[in-house]
N, C-alpha and C positions, 0 to 999 in steps of 0.2 A: 503493499501500500504505499501511496507517495505520502510525503510529509505533509501533516494539515496546516494550511495556513490562513490569514483573515482574509477574506475574498471582498473585492463591491460585487453585490449582488443584487440585482433587478427582477424583482418578482410580479409579472403580468397575470392579472386575473388575482389579485390580492385579498380579494372579500370572498372568493369561494370557500367551500366544503374543506377545500385541503390547502389553499392559500392563507387563510387566518392563520391556521395553525402552523405551517411553515415559515411565515414572516416573525412570527414568536421563538421558533426552536432556533431559525438562524441568528436572528439577535443577541438571543440569550448563548450563542455559542460564540459570538466576537465577531460574528461577519458586518459590515456596512452593509445595510439594507435600504432599498427606496420600494416600496409597493404601489403598482399602478392597480385602477381598478375604474371601469366606466360607469358601473352601476345598473349594466344593461341584465343581468340575471335578475337582482332585485326588484326590476319591472316585469321581468317575466313571471316572477312568483306573484306578483301583486295581482297581476291581472289573470294568473290562474287561482287565484282566491289560497295560495299556499304560505305556509307560515314556519318558521323553524320551531322545536318545541321548544326550546330554550335559546336565550342570549349566548353568544359567545363571551367568554371570559377570561383573564388571564390571572396566572398563578404567581407571577413575579412582578409586582407593581413599578419596582426600579426601572426593570427593562422596558415594561409599557410606556413610561414615560417616552424613553428616548425614541421607541417605535411611532409612538405617535407625533413625534416632531416629522420625521419621514415623510408619515402619511398625508401630510397637510398638502395645501396647493402650493404649484401650481400642478400636483403628479394627479389628481383624478382626471384620467383622460381615457378616450377612447383609442386602442390599439391601432384598430380599424384608420386611424389619421396616423397618416406615413410622415409627415409634418411635423406633427406634435409630438411623438414618437423619437423623432428624430433629434429634435432638440433637448429631450432629456439625456437621449445617450449621448451626446455632443459634449453634453455635461458632466454627466456625471462618470462616464466613460468603464462601464461595467466591465469587470472581469467575465460574469457570469449572465447569463439572462436565461431565469426559468419562465417559463411561458407556458401557463395556464388560462389564458386568458380566450377560452374560447366556450362556446357552448357545449354543454357536458353528459346530454340526456338524448338517448335515442328513442325513448316515448315521445319527447319534446318535438323531436325532429319530425316523427311520423303524423303529428298531430291533423296537418291541413296545410294546405300549399305554403300559407304565408310564412310557418312555423319551420317547413323544408327549407323554403329558399333561404331564410334568415339564418338556420343552421349552416349551409351550406357556403353562403358567402361571408359569414362570422370567423369560420372556421379556417376556410383557404386561404383567405383576405390578411386577416392577423398572421397567420405562418409566413406568408409570403413577405410582409412588412418585417417582421422582424429577421429574417433571414437577410431581405434586402439592405436594412440598417445594419446589421452586423458585417456584410460585405462591403459596405461604404463607408465606414464611420468607426468600427472598433472590429477591425478582420481577426485579431488575434482572442476574439472574446468565445467562450463555450456556449453555444445555446444547450439547454436542458429542457428538452421537450416532453409536456406529459402526453403519450399516447394511450391506446388501450388493448387490451387482448382480445378484446372482439374486432380486431382487424383481421384477426386470424380466420374467423370463423369457425367451422367444425371440420376440419378436413380429419381423413381416414387413414392419416400418418401420424407421427409425432411431429410436434409444432418446436422445432429447432429455438435458438435466442436470435432472430433476424434474418438468418441468413442459412441456402438450402445448398449444398453441394450436388451438381447436375451431371451425371455421364449420359451422351448422347452421338449415336451413331460414331461411338470410340473416341470422341472428344469430352473434356471436362469444362466445366463453369463453373462460379457460385454466384448465386444471385439471391436479392431479396426473395425471403419465403412467400410464396406465394397467399395473397391474402383474396377474401372472399366474405364479404361483409353481408349483413343479414339486417341492415337499417342505413337510412341516409346519412345518419350520425356515424357511423363507424365508417362508411363510404369516404364522408370528410376526412377524416382521420387517416385512410389510405392514402389521399391524395396529399395529405401534409406528409408523408412519409416520403413518399414519391418526389414532392417536392422540396425536400431536404437533403434527399440523395442526390438530387441533382447539382445543389449547391454545394455540396461536399466535394462529388466528383469532378465539376467544372469549376468552381470556385473557390475551393480549398477551404471551405469553412471546418468547425469542428462542434460537431452536433452530436447529444447524446438523445436518443428516442427511447421512451419509457413506453414498453406495453405493461400497463395495469390491470391488474383484477379489478372486481368489485372492492370496496373499500368498506370497514363497517368500525363503528366506535366512534366515539366524542373526546375523548380525553388523552393528551400529551402531557409529558413532562413539564411543559411549559404554558399551556392553554387549554381552555373548551373551547371547540369550533362550534359552530351552527350545526343542527341536526334536523336534518329532513327524512321523512318517515312515508310522506306520500306516493302516489305510483308514476307520478312524472321525474322528481329528482330525488327520492328516495331508494337506497338499494336495498335487496331483498333481505339481508340478515336483521339491517335497521328495522325496516317494514315490522319483520315477525316479532321483533322485540315488544314494538309498539304494542302489537296486537294482541298479544299476549297481556299485558298489562291490565289491557281494557275487556277482556275477556270474549274479543271475536276472533272466531278459527282464523290461524295463518293461511293467507290465501296460496297456494299452490299454483301456479300456471300450468294445467295441463298434468301429464302426468308425474312432475318433479324430477326429471331423468336429467334436464339441463344442467351439464356438470362445467364448474369455473373455478378458476385460481383466486382465491381470495386473501386479503392483506389486513390486518390490523392497524386503525391510522398511525401507531405511534412508528410502526414498524416502516411506514410512508416517510416518514421523519427522516428516519435514520438512512434510509434507502438513497434518498434525494441527497444528501449529505456525502455519503460514499460516493456518489456519482461527480459531485461538484468537484470534491476533494480528488478523483482521478479522473481529469478529463479527456474526452476523445483526442486521439492526434488529429493534428490539420489533416483536412481532406479525408477525414474519416466519419462516416456514420454509423455510432456504435448504439446499438441496440440490445435493451434488458427488458428481460420478462419479469416484471415486478408483480410477484404474488408468493406466497409462502406456503398455503395449503391449499390441495385441490376437493371439493366438497359438491354433491349434487344438491339443487334446490331442497329433494326430499329430505337429505341428510343433514342438512342443517335444520330443516322444520322439527325433526325428530330430536336434535339437539338442544333446541329451546324448548322443545315438550317436556325433556326429561328435568331438563334444569329448573324451569318454570312449574311443573307441579310438587318438586321438593319443596318448594318455599311456600305452597299453596295456592299456586294459581290454576289450576286446574285445564290446563293449555290443551284446544283444539285444534284439527286439522283439518282442511277443507280443500278438495283440487275444485277449481272452476276452471272454465273455458279459458285457452290461453289466446291474449290479443294479440301476441305478435306472431309473425312469420319467422319458425325458426324450427329444427330439428328438436324433440322433446329427449330422444337417447341417442347419444352418439359417443364416438371412441374420442377421448380426451388425453393426451398424454404430453404437456409442455415441458420443456428446460428450462430450468431459472438454475444454473449453476454461478454465472457472472458474480451476483450481487453477494452471495455465498462466498465464494474466493476473495471478495473486499472484504470481508469480515461481517457479513450479517450474521446476528444472531437473532434469529425469527422468534417471533409471541406465537405461542400456539396457541389458537381455539380450545378453551377449556369450560366446563362447568362452571368453574369460579367464574369466569370471565363473563360468561353468559348472566350467571347471577348478578355480580357487581352491577353491568346495566342496566338488569329489571330493575333492580333497588333505587339505581338512581334515576331512569326513565318514570317509576312510579311516583317518586315527589313532584313529577310534571304531570299529573293523571289528569289534572282540570284540565290544560293546554289541550289536549289531543282531540283531532277533529275527526269523528269516524268517517264521517263522509270521503276522506281523502284515501282511504286503505286500497278500495278496488278498482280496477281501470276503468275510465271514463271515456278512453278511446280506445279503438279495435285497429291494429295495422292491417288489418286484412279488409 
C-alpha cells in the first residue's frame, strides 16, 4: 500500500447518501475537502413526497465546523455547468475528484419520459464535464468515480474486476468486461465507464471506477447520513428494516432469487479512502468491484426475520409482483480481490448489526410513511 498523504479532495454530490458521510470521513482523516452539490436530489425527493427517516448528524463537532466552512458559497453548484465547475477546479487544484454527482436510482430512471431523459443527460454530462475539466486544468488529478455492479447485468459467467481476457481465432486481447444493463440508470453508468475509458486511453487521465453493490446502514465512525427506505431511493435491506419495525411484511419482488453484492456504509468509507490513497496509474482506468458479501433478496429477508423475531417484532415476508424487468434467479459470481489486497477488512452483516439497526430505526417509528414501501411504478 502506498504511503497515506493528506490530499486536496473535491467531492461532487456531497449531500447524497454516501457523499454526506464521505465528507465527514475525509475531513476527519486530515484531508482538505470541498463539497459541491446542486440540490437536485432534494428537489426530486420533494416532488415524489419522499423524506429521509432522520436528519444526518455528525459525531465530531470540531471537525464539522471546519467542514461547514468548505460547504459555504460559492460551491453549491451544478456539475453540469462546466464553466462554474472549471472555476472551482482552477482555484482549488484538487489532487482527487470524487464524482458522486449523478442520479442514483434505477427505479427513478424508469418512472416516465422526463425522468428517463433527466437521468441520461445528468449522468453522462456530469461525467463528461469532470473528465474534460481534469484534462484541461489538472491533468495529474485522480478521478474516483462511483459506478455500480448493476453495469454487469446478469452474465452466466464469473464477473471479473472490470476486464476480461478473450481469445478469439487464435488471437488474444483484454477488453472491458461486457456490460448488459437492466435499467436506463445502469445504462447511463455503462456510458460513463466507456467515456472514462476513452479519456484514459486517449488523453492519459488516471481514473478509478468503482462498481459498487447496494449499500446498507446509516452510521459511520464520524457521522450519520440520511436514511431512505422508499421504493425509489431506498436500498432493499434498508427497506426491509423499516418494514419490520412497523409490522409490514417484507416486500420481496418476485421469487427473491435476485442475487447481489452488498456492502456496509462504513466499508464504503474505507474503500473510497483506500482507492484515494492508491491512485490509478496515468493513462489507466482502474476498476474495483466494491462489495463484501453476496446474498439473494430472499436470504436478506430471512436474516431480517430471524433477527427481528428475536427482539419481539414478529416479522412476516411477502412475495409481490416484480415491477422491474430483471431475471429473478440467475448465476452470480463476481470477484472483489483488489480492495482486499489494499487492506480492506470487511464488516460482515450479522444478526447483531441487524438488531442494532432495528433498535435505532425503532426510535424514529413515528416518522415512517408506510405508503412509500411498495413500488408505485412498473418498469414493464
